[in-house]
N, C-alpha and C positions, 0 to 999 in steps of 0.2 A: 504492499500499500503506500501510497505518495504523502511523505511527513508535510505538514507547515513548518515554515523557517522563515525567517529574516535577513540570511542572505542569499545573494545571488551564484554562491560559487555553489551548491551543490544541486547537480542535476534532478537528482530523484527526490526532490522536496519542493512544495509550491510556494514564493515568495510573499511578505505580507503585501508590497506592493499589489502583486496579482489577486489577490482575496480583495482589497481596497478597489481594483479596477474592474473588479466582478461584484461589488457591491457587500461582501462579506462583513466589514469592519466595524462599517460605519454606524460598519457596524457599530448651635448645636450641642446641647446637653453631652457628655458623652454617655452617661448611664441610664437609658432613657429604659422605663419601667420595663420586665420580660425580655432584654435585649444583654444584656451582661450584669455580670456582678458588680457591687461595689470594688473588690477588690481588682478584676479585669478593668474597670473603670480607671483606677489607680496606677494602671501600670501594668499588674499582675496578665501574665499572657494565660490566657485557656486554658483548664483541662487539656489533654492528648496533643494541643500546638508544642512542635517541637521546634524554633526556628533553626536553622543552621548555626554554624560558628558565625559570629560576628557582623549578623543579620542586620546592619544600617542602625536606625534611628532604634533606641527605646525609649517607650514602645511603638509597637509597628500598629499602624492602624488598625483599627477595631474592625474594620471592611472595606473590603471591595466594592465601590457601588458601581461598579462597569465591568463587567465580564461577560463572555458568550459563550455557547455550547454551539459543537458543530454535530450535526446528524448524521447517518448513512445518507440519509435520498438528499441534504443538503450540501457534501459531501461531493456525492454522484454528480450533482449539476453543475458542480465547481470543478468538477476536474476536469483536465484536459483530453484533448481528444487521442484515442492509442494512435500509435504503440505506447505514448506518454504515460508513467505510473498515476493511475489514481490517488486523488488524497483521501487522506485517511481521516473515520471521524473522530472526534473532542466530547467526552463525553463527561457526566459527573467526577466519574470514578480519576480522571484521568486530573481533572480541576483539585478537588480534595490536596492531595499531597503535595500540587506548589502554591496553595496558601498556607498548610502546614507549615513549607519552607519559607513563607516569609512572617509565620507570628500574624499571620491574617486568622479570625475564627470566623467572619462568617462574609457573604458573597452575593452580589445582584445579579443573577443571571438574565440577561435581556436576551429574548427567544430572537433568533433574525429567521422568523418564519417569511417576514415579509420580503426576503429576496425572490422566494417564487414569485411575489407578485413585479417585480421588478419589470418594467416596461419592455425593455432590447433583452428581456430572457425568454419572453413569450414561450410562457411555461402554460398547456395547459391542461385544464380543469385545474387553474389555481389557486381557486375559491379552496378545495380538498384539500392542495398542496397544505395551503399555510394552516389550516383548520391541522390537520396531520402533525404538524411540525412544532404547531403551539402546545400538541398534547404529548409529543417526543419530549420535550421541553420539560411541562409540568412532570412526566414519568421521572425525568434525572432529577429534579432539584427532590422530588418527595423518597428519593432514597437518602437523601442528608438531610432529613427538616431541619437539622440545629445548626446546619450551618450556609445551605442554600436557599435563597428566595427566590420567587421565578416572576418575571412579567411576560403579559402577552406582547405580541407584536401585528399590526397590518401595517398594509400599504392603507393608508387616510384615504385617500381618492377612489378607490375599488368600492362598486356598486354592493357590496356585500360586508365593506367596515363596519358596520357601526353591530350589522348582525354577529359577527364574530367577535367585537367585544363585547356585547352582554355576555354570549358564550363564554368568554374565559374571565368572564365578571364571579360566572357561579361557580369555576374551579376554582377549589381552597387552596390548589400551588399557583395560580395565575394573577388572581384575584386582586393582588396588593397595587399592581402596576401593569401602566400601556407604557410600549418605545414602538416610539417615531422615528421613523427616518427618511428628511425629507430629499434631499439628496437622491437617496434609492428611490424614490416615490415620484422625482421630477415634479416637485412641487413649486410651482411660481407663484411667490408675494403678490403680484402684477395681474394676475388672473382671479379674477372675482370667486368664478363658480372655485375655486381652489380653496379660495379666502374662507367661504359660508362652508363648504365640506368641512374646512378644518374647524371653524366654531361650531358645528356639529360633531364633531369626533371628541374636541376640548369637554361640549359641553355632555356628552356623554359619560365620559370618562368621572368626570365631575359629581353628575350624580350618581355612579356606580362605588364613589367613594375611590378611585382607583390614580395613584400618582402618577406622575407623567416622564418621563425622561423623551426628552425630545435631538435628534439632532437636525439640526434648525437649520445649517449651513446647506446650501442650495447645490446642484450637479454643477462645479466646475468643468465636470468633464463635456456638459454640456450648455456652457455657459450662460448657465438662470443666474440672473442678478441677483447680489448680494452686495450689503452691506449698510450703513446707517439706515436709509430709506428701508430696507426691510424690516430692518429687528424694528422701528417705528411701526410699522404694518402690527408685526409679531404682538408688542406691548399695547398697542391702542386697538389692532382688532380682533386678536386670537388668544392669549392670555387671558381676558376676562373671562371668557368664557368657562374657564377654571379656577375661579375664588379661592375654591374651599379645599384645594390636594394640591400638596409638594407639586411643584414643577421643575426639574432638574435639567437644566441646560447640558448636554455633553460638550466638551472639547475643551469648556472654556470659550463657547458658540464657534467655534472650527470645527475640523474637521479630522486633527492632529499633525503637533507639530503649532506653529503661532509663528511661522515666517510672513505670512501673507499677509498685508497691513489692514487687509478688509475685515479681519478677524480682530485685531484690535476695536478696528472701528466702530464694529459689531456690538463688539462688548460695552466697550464706553458707554451706549447709549442705555444700557441698562444700571449701569454705575452712575450715570446722572439721574436717571429714576431714584434708585436706592437711595444715592444723598440728597435728594428732595423727598424724602418719604412718603413719595407714589404706593399708597396701598395696593397696588397690583401687583406690587414683588417683594409683598410680606411675607408667600411662598415660594421663592424662588429661591434654588439652588443652582450650583454650576459643579462638575465634575471634571478633573485636570486629567480625563484619558488619554495619554499618548501626546500631552502638551508638550512635556520633555519625553526624547527619545531615548534610544542607549547609549549615543554620544552625548556628554556635557554640552547644553547649549552656549553661544557665546557669550562673553560678559553682556555687550547689549543687549544679546535678546533676552537674556536671564533677567536684566534689570526690568526689562519692558514688562515680561511674564507678571513678575512681584510687583511691580506698579501695579498693575491689574487687577491682581487680588486681592491687592488690600482697598482699592477704591472701589472692588464689591463687596469688599469683606471675608476677612477668613472667617470668619463664623458660618461662611454660608458655602465654603470650598470644602468639597468631596473629593477626597481620595480613590480616583480608580484608574485599572491598570488597561483595557481591554483586552481583547480576546490574545490567548499566551499562543505562543510559536518555542522553536527550538530555542531559542537565546532571549526573548522576550517574556518574562514571568510576573507576576505580583513583586516577588518580589525585585527585579530589574526594575518594574517600573518603582517601585519607590526608591530604592536607592537613587537612581537619575535622579526622580523627583528632588532628592534631599541636597542636589547638590545645587539649586535653587537659594540665591542670597537672603533668604527670611529669617530668621530667628530662631535660635531653639522653643522658646512660646510660642510662635508662628505655626511652629512643624508640631507642636505637639498639640494644637486647639483643632489642627487640620488633620493630624490621624484620630482624636476623638470624636471630628463631627461625625454625628448620625443621625437620618432625618427621620420625620414619626413614622415612613412605612417599614420602616424595621423591625417598629413593633410587633410583638408577635398577636396582637388582636388590632387586624386591621380598621377596627370599626370605633378604637381609641378616638378621642378629641385628635385632633390635627392640631399640630404646631407649627407656627413661623419661625424659621431660621431666628438667633434671640441674635440682640445686639441691634 
């Protein structure tokens, strides 16, 4: 079987760039009741979690808020044509040892079912394939209920999106949240039909008390507009449809990395709204999945990332590492993130940040980010 890797030197593996092009990856108070004990919140690692020697900053993050698994069906979809070796599935049993190695107690597994409805894939009966892949994700997280939380995923523009969302809301292993990928789904903020449909999806998630993780960056491959104007559309027309649930913006409003100036310009819109205490931002969070990569960022870029996180508020920042590869793991993600010029106090806050959806009782009263 073909492995997933992050370097292009091995002909027997599929690279992170290949997966990105295929659409796969776009893919707080610490001691929230029911999540961790007081001892864990104080920095003691959870029983059964044995980090490797010298595993970075202590304490490690309480949770990885941006993870993915790959079903056999999805691996087949993403595999290249023969005679190249096929991609290999990545299961919950594969993820757990990587969390252990990082000292991370829990992870949020964001379903990648939406890839089956990516327009360029042209998958027949994609509604059934999406349903099956969401169910596979639920089955996987159910194997490790003390460690993993599952989020459903859909292409929000599909005519069956609301039906699948409602179905996921009834599944105890998916009902905590919804993952949306605007780039993969070819969302266009300037298409009023898209905006209306997104409002419907956000409203439905809100009614089902499902948190939302959104990759809001549009498709750069399709050259769909993205920047400050689009961030204002999201803030003014889409976000208000989900006023009662946490909304987590993935990749610090980008798609991994932080080199494109449009990403910082987009994030600035939210920072400005937060600074003026805009009530629409009260339940807004940001994950940092692949904002830093396997190489330490250049000082100028690192300073820009840190400056933006501070203007957003470090108590809104959630650690996430994204899909694991041969050389990119939760531990590697935290170690590279630790190279940013934040203070130890700021790293500790981010490590301990946990949003309300991590509560064991999803119907518990939802809280906004502290501070």
